[in-house]
N, C-alpha and C positions, 0 to 999 in steps of 0.2 A: 597348951598342947591339946591335940584332939584326943577324944576317947578312942579306945582300941577298935570300936565297931564302926567308926566313921572315918572317911579319908582325911588325911592331914591337909590343912590349908592354912598357909601363912598370910593370905590376903588380908584377913581381919587385923593381924598384927601390923602389917604394913600401913593399913588405913589408920589404925590407932596412933602409930608413930607420926604419920602426917598431921593428924589432929593436934597432937602435942606440940609439934613444931610450929603450927599456926598459932597456938596459944602463946608459945615463947616469943614468937615474932611480934605479936600484939603487945606483949608485956615490955618489950624493949630491953630485956635483961641480956640478950645475946645479940651481937652484931647481925643485922638483917641479911647481909650478903652471905654469911656463912650458913644461915638457915635456909636461904633460897637455894644454895648449891646442894645442900643435903636433901631438900625436897625434890630437886631435879634428879638426884641419884635414885631416890626411892620410887620415883615415877618412871624411871628409864626402862627401855626395852631390855637392856642388859640385865638389870636386877630382876625383871620379870622372867627372863630365861633362867637365871640362877635359881630363883624360887621354884620354877617349874621342874627343873632337874632335881633339886633337893627333895621336893614333895614326891616325885616319881621314885627316886631311889629309896626314900623312907618307906614308901608303900610296897615296894617290890622285893627288897632285900630282907631276908629273914635274919635277924640279929638277936641272939640271946642276950639277956642282961636287962639292966634297968632302962627306963626311958632316956635317962641322961647318956648312958653308954650308946644307945641306939642313935640318939641325936648327934653325938660326937662322931660316931662312925659314918653316919650319913653326911655330915659336913665334910669330913675328910674325903669321902668318895666323890662328893660334888666338886670339891676343889681339884681332885685328881682328874675328873672329866674335863674341866675347863683347862687345866694345865696341859693335858694331852692334846688339846685343840689349839695350843698356842701358835700364833701365826696363821691360823685358819679361822673360819667363821665359828662363832661359839655354838655349842649344842642347843637345839630347840626341841621341845616336846610337842608332838602332834598327836591329837586324838581324832580318829575317824570312825564313822559309823558305816557299816556295810549297807549297800543298796542291792537291788536285784542284779546289778552289774559288777558287784565286788566293791573294792575300795577306790577304784578309779585311777590307778596308776600302774605302770609297768616298771620292772627292774631289769638291770643288766649287770654284768660283772660276776664276781664269785667264781671265776674259772680256775683259781689257784689259791694256795694258802694265804698269800699276802694280797690277794685281789679284793678290793672293796666291792660291796653290793651298792649300786647306785640307782636312783630314780631316773629312768631314761625317758619317761613320758608321763605327763599328767593329762588324763583323758578329758576332752572337752565335755563339760556338763556332768562329769563324774563326781563321786563323793569327795575326792581330794581337791578338786577345783572348787566345788560348791562350799565345802566346809572350810577351805582355806588353809594356808600355812605350808603345805608340802609343795616343793618346787623341783623342776627338772634339775638334775645335778646334785640333789641332796644325797648324802651318803647315809645309809642305815647303820646305826650303832647298836641299837637294841630294838627288839620286837617284843612287846609286852614284858619288858624287863629282862629278856634273855639276850645276852650279847651275841651279835651276829658278825662281828669283824672276824674274818678268817673262815666263815662258814661258806659252803658251796651255794651256788645259785639255787639249785634244787631244794636244799634244806630251808633256805629263806622263803621260797615259794610255799613249801609245806607249812611253815609256821604261819604265814599269812592266810593260807586256806583254812587252817585249824583255829584261827583267832576268834571265831565266833562273830557276834554282831558288831563288836567294837574292837579296835586295835589301838594301842598306844605305841608310838614310835619315838625313839630318841634319834635325832638326825643332826647332821651338820652340813652346811652348804659347801660343796666341793666341786664346782663345775669343771675345774681344770682336770680332775680325775676322770670325769665322764668324757671330756674332749680327748684325753690321751687314750682311753679305752676305745672310743669310736675311730680314732686314727689307726690303732692296731687292728681293729676288725676290718677296716677298709683296706689296709695293706694286705691282710690275709686273703680277703676276697679277690683283690687284684692279682695276687700271686697265684691263687687257685685258678683264676680265669686264664692267665698266661700259660700255666702248666697244662690246661686242658685244650689250649690252642684256639681260644675264642678271641 
């Protein structure tokens, strides 16, 4: 477990587990096929996403009590985040550094209490494109640990502006939500044009 002053990172634990699995594999004590499958899980993109969400929750949620209590609560919150995204893309943690042009993406949505805030555009050569990970159609779940589901567009813009030189986003890819939002906006524009006689 990391000291209180340094950020939690489970990567060393995952690497150590992989080393131990390799030693077991060489010893022949456990069937090789089972060890290979476990190694594939430990190296998978999905486990990387789980680890990233766990570390983010651990660092951003204030939890009184012992380290064991905090770790247990963090594990439950991580499972809840993935359960909430069942049938959707799993959550991903994105860290971006601000440039002179901002974080390099635009958002849309947040026009009502149940309306998600979505990445509508990743700017060419901007921070989000260069630093990677953020995609058009990503739904913002948290901004620097603050949940933004149900927040207004203006409130999320304010949080991004006040984020400082770096921002940590918890997102899930939901392009179907962006498509639906763009269809609603296009219908509203067409209705307004018809109403004005154009």
